[in-house]
C-alpha positions as CSV (number, residue, x, y, z in Angstrom):
1,M,122.6,147.7,82.7
2,D,121.8,146.2,79.3
3,L,121.1,149.7,77.6
4,S,121.5,153.5,77.8
5,I,119.2,155.2,75.3
6,V,120.1,158.8,74.6
7,I,117.7,160.9,73.0
8,P,118.3,164.4,71.6
9,V,115.2,166.5,71.8
10,Y,113.9,169.7,70.3
11,N,110.6,171.0,70.7
12,E,109.2,167.4,70.9
13,E,106.9,168.4,73.7
14,E,103.9,166.2,72.0
15,S,105.9,162.9,71.6
16,L,108.0,162.5,74.7
17,K,105.4,160.6,76.9
18,E,104.2,158.2,74.1
19,L,108.3,157.7,73.4
20,S,109.1,157.1,76.7
21,D,106.2,155.0,77.5
22,W,106.8,152.6,74.2
23,I,110.6,152.1,75.5
24,I,109.5,151.3,79.0
25,R,107.1,148.9,77.5
26,V,109.5,147.1,75.2
27,C,112.5,146.9,77.6
28,D,110.5,145.7,80.5
29,G,108.6,143.4,78.4
30,N,112.1,141.7,77.2
31,G,113.7,141.8,80.4
32,I,116.1,144.4,79.2
33,S,117.6,146.9,82.0
34,Y,118.1,150.3,80.7
35,E,118.0,153.9,81.0
36,I,116.8,156.7,79.0
37,I,118.3,160.0,78.8
38,F,116.6,162.7,77.0
39,V,118.8,165.5,76.0
40,D,117.1,169.0,75.6
41,D,118.8,171.0,72.9
42,G,117.4,174.3,73.9
43,S,113.8,173.6,73.2
44,S,111.6,176.6,73.4
45,D,108.4,174.7,74.0
46,T,107.5,172.5,77.3
47,S,109.9,169.6,76.4
48,W,112.1,170.4,79.3
49,Q,108.9,170.4,81.7
50,I,107.9,167.1,80.3
51,I,111.1,165.5,80.6
52,D,111.6,166.8,84.4
53,G,108.2,165.2,85.1
54,L,109.1,162.0,83.6
55,S,112.4,161.8,85.2
56,S,110.8,162.6,88.7
57,A,108.2,159.7,88.0
58,N,110.7,157.1,86.8
59,K,114.4,156.8,88.1
60,K,115.4,155.1,84.9
61,I,114.7,158.4,82.9
62,K,117.2,161.1,83.2
63,G,117.1,164.6,81.6
64,L,120.0,166.8,80.5
65,R,119.3,170.5,79.4
66,F,121.2,173.0,77.1
67,R,120.4,176.4,77.6
68,R,120.6,177.2,73.8
69,N,120.5,175.0,70.7
70,Y,123.7,173.2,69.9
71,G,122.5,170.6,67.4
72,K,122.1,167.0,67.6
73,A,125.7,165.8,67.6
74,A,126.3,167.7,70.8
75,A,123.5,166.5,72.5
76,L,124.4,162.8,71.3
77,H,128.0,163.4,72.5
78,T,126.8,164.9,75.9
79,G,124.4,162.1,76.5
80,F,127.2,159.5,75.8
81,A,129.5,161.2,77.8
82,E,126.9,161.2,80.8
83,A,125.8,157.8,80.3
84,T,129.5,156.5,80.4
85,G,130.9,158.8,82.8
């Protein structure tokens, strides 16, 4: 795998689909193997449901969910540990 993209998410329901579509288009268009890891940092909107749907539709998309908001640094650290573990 060429690239693991870790994206912390907090109440981003409106942009998740567009962002994932853009990443997929760029990576596929350039022959880059990749995974996308969305880390939901305790969102109170429908971000997790969207991440769950995206990961169900595409095996290159993964999701991690925190029960509460821990902040961007924790989301990035956990996502990195998941990607490298």
